[in-house]
C-alpha positions in Angstrom: 314.1 300.6 120.8 315.9 300.1 124.2 318.5 297.8 124.7 320.3 295.2 126.6 323.7 294.1 125.8 325.1 290.9 127.2 328.8 289.7 127.7 329.5 286.3 129.1 332.5 285.0 130.6 335.5 286.9 130.3 337.9 285.1 132.2 340.6 287.7 132.9 340.7 288.9 129.4 340.7 292.8 130.0 341.5 293.5 126.6 338.3 292.2 125.4 336.2 293.9 128.0 338.0 297.2 127.2 337.0 296.9 123.4 333.9 295.2 124.2 332.4 298.7 126.3 334.1 300.8 123.3 332.0 298.8 120.8 328.9 299.1 123.2 329.3 302.8 123.4 329.6 303.6 119.9 326.9 301.0 119.2 324.3 302.7 121.7 325.2 306.1 120.4 324.5 308.1 123.7 320.9 306.2 124.3 320.2 304.5 127.5 321.0 300.9 127.9 321.4 298.0 129.9 325.0 296.0 130.0 324.9 292.6 131.5 327.8 290.4 132.5 327.1 286.9 132.9 329.8 286.0 135.4 333.5 284.3 135.1 335.5 287.3 135.5 338.4 285.6 136.7 340.9 282.3 136.2 342.3 281.2 133.0 343.0 284.5 131.4 345.9 286.8 132.6 343.9 289.7 133.5 341.4 288.6 136.6 342.6 291.3 138.8 342.5 294.1 136.1 339.2 292.8 134.7 337.8 293.1 138.1 339.4 296.6 138.6 337.4 297.6 135.1 334.0 296.7 136.1 334.1 297.8 139.9 335.4 301.2 138.3 331.6 301.4 136.5 330.3 302.2 133.1 329.6 305.6 131.5 326.7 307.4 132.0 323.0 306.2 130.7 324.2 302.3 130.9 322.6 300.5 133.9 325.4 297.8 134.5 324.1 294.2 136.6 326.9 292.0 136.7 326.4 288.1 137.9 328.0 285.7 139.6 329.6 282.3 138.0 331.2 279.1 139.6 334.8 280.7 138.8 334.0 283.6 141.0 332.3 281.8 143.8 335.2 278.8 143.9 338.0 282.1 143.8 336.1 283.4 146.9 335.9 280.1 148.5 339.5 279.4 148.3 340.9 282.4 149.3 338.3 282.5 152.5 339.5 278.9 153.5 336.6 277.5 152.6 337.9 275.0 149.9 341.6 273.8 149.4 343.6 276.4 147.7 344.6 273.8 144.8 341.0 273.1 143.8 341.0 276.7 143.0 344.7 276.9 141.6 344.0 273.6 139.2 340.9 275.2 137.6 342.5 278.3 136.3 343.3 280.1 139.5 347.0 280.0 139.1 346.4 282.5 136.9 344.2 284.7 139.0 346.8 284.8 141.8 349.4 285.9 139.6 347.7 288.6 138.4 347.7 290.0 142.1 351.4 288.9 142.4 351.4 285.6 142.8 350.7 286.1 147.0 347.3 285.1 148.3 348.2 287.9 150.9 347.8 290.6 148.2 344.4 289.9 147.0 342.4 292.7 148.1 339.2 291.9 150.4 337.2 294.2 148.8 338.0 292.6 145.4 337.0 289.1 147.0 333.8 291.0 148.9 332.7 292.4 145.7 333.0 288.7 143.8 331.0 287.5 146.7 328.2 290.3 146.4 327.2 289.6 143.0 323.5 288.6 142.3 322.9 284.7 140.6 320.4 286.3 138.1 318.6 289.1 136.4 315.5 289.2 135.1 313.7 291.5 132.7 310.0 291.9 130.9 310.8 289.3 128.0 314.1 287.2 129.5 316.1 285.8 132.4 319.9 286.0 132.6 321.8 283.7 134.6 325.3 282.3 134.5 324.7 279.0 133.3 320.9 277.9 133.4 318.0 277.2 135.4 315.4 274.6 136.9 312.6 274.6 135.4 310.5 273.4 138.2 311.2 276.3 141.0 310.8 280.1 140.7 314.2 281.8 140.3 313.8 283.0 144.4 314.2 279.1 145.1 316.6 278.0 142.5 320.1 276.1 143.9 322.5 278.6 143.7 325.1 275.8 142.7 322.8 274.6 139.8 322.7 278.5 138.3 326.3 278.6 138.4 326.9 275.5 136.9 324.1 273.6 134.9 324.7 272.4 131.3 321.9 271.9 128.8 321.7 268.9 126.7 323.1 269.7 123.3 319.6 268.9 121.9 317.6 271.1 124.5 316.3 274.0 122.5 314.4 275.1 125.4 315.9 277.5 128.5 313.1 276.1 130.8 312.3 279.3 132.3 312.1 278.7 136.1 308.2 279.1 136.2 308.8 282.9 135.2 306.2 283.0 132.5 307.7 282.5 129.0 311.1 284.4 129.4 314.0 283.3 127.0 317.0 282.4 128.9 320.4 283.9 128.7 323.7 282.6 129.7 326.9 281.4 128.7 329.5 278.7 131.0 329.1 276.0 128.6 331.7 277.0 125.7 330.8 276.8 121.9 334.0 277.9 120.5 332.7 278.6 117.0 329.6 280.5 117.4 326.9 281.4 120.0 324.3 278.6 120.4 321.0 280.6 119.5 318.0 278.4 120.5 314.3 279.2 120.5 314.1 279.3 124.2 318.0 280.1 125.6 321.0 282.2 124.2 324.2 280.5 125.3 327.1 283.4 124.8 330.1 281.4 125.4 332.3 281.4 122.8 335.5 280.6 124.8 336.6 283.9 124.5 339.5 283.9 126.8 341.3 281.4 124.5 340.2 281.7 121.2 340.2 285.8 121.7 336.5 285.9 119.8 333.8 287.6 122.3 330.3 287.9 121.1 328.2 290.4 122.7 324.6 289.8 122.6 322.1 292.5 121.6 318.7 292.1 123.0 315.4 294.6 122.5 314.1 295.3 125.3 310.6 295.3 123.9 310.8 292.1 121.9 310.8 288.5 123.1 313.3 286.1 122.4 316.7 286.1 121.7 319.5 288.6 120.5 318.4 290.9 117.7 321.9 291.7 116.8 325.5 290.1 117.9 328.7 292.1 117.8 331.9 290.5 117.3 335.1 291.3 119.7 338.4 289.9 118.3 341.7 289.7 120.2 345.0 288.1 120.2 344.3 284.2 121.0 345.7 283.1 124.7 349.2 281.6 124.4 349.0 277.6 124.6 349.8 277.2 128.5 350.9 273.2 127.5 353.3 274.3 124.9 355.3 277.0 127.5 358.6 276.2 129.3 
């Protein structure tokens, strides 16, 4: 039973990433598998630089890795390249990302910026489409608006992922937080559990031979993020 593991919205939580990778290694027990990370590596949480470093270092043999790009990743790139005002990024959690590099934009390595910018916007296998936020059902994946792929929010009563004209594939995404539990619908799985804040990350485990949502969920926990509004 070949498996695909999916991690969503890390937002600088290197501690959760480390625990997730360890749990995946135990779970796959030496079997070949795929790991897909749905973006939002940076901002808000304290360890953006360390999350990028860990993922750039690669994973254990036998684990195929696909790492997608999100709106926060794209915003960091745009701010550091002068495409959007720096304050736009800092106000959306970029202040903590910059602090993880020492607080000076000159100290953010170009290779980290290029790595973020080079992430693909989607991944597809036989039964599922993986994307940070969502898809436009009227267009095939190759014609999707990149901004929509990184920012779409589904209506709460939308049980379909709208598989972008690619057959009947299930859509796996994050971006729209549901802190209590993942949102698992008939046509889509939203794995964003507000992990950077709550300290609770849920890994979706998908059977590569079976259509639909996850066959198992692996929960990772760590201390919640401090309340920044209460800090001096």
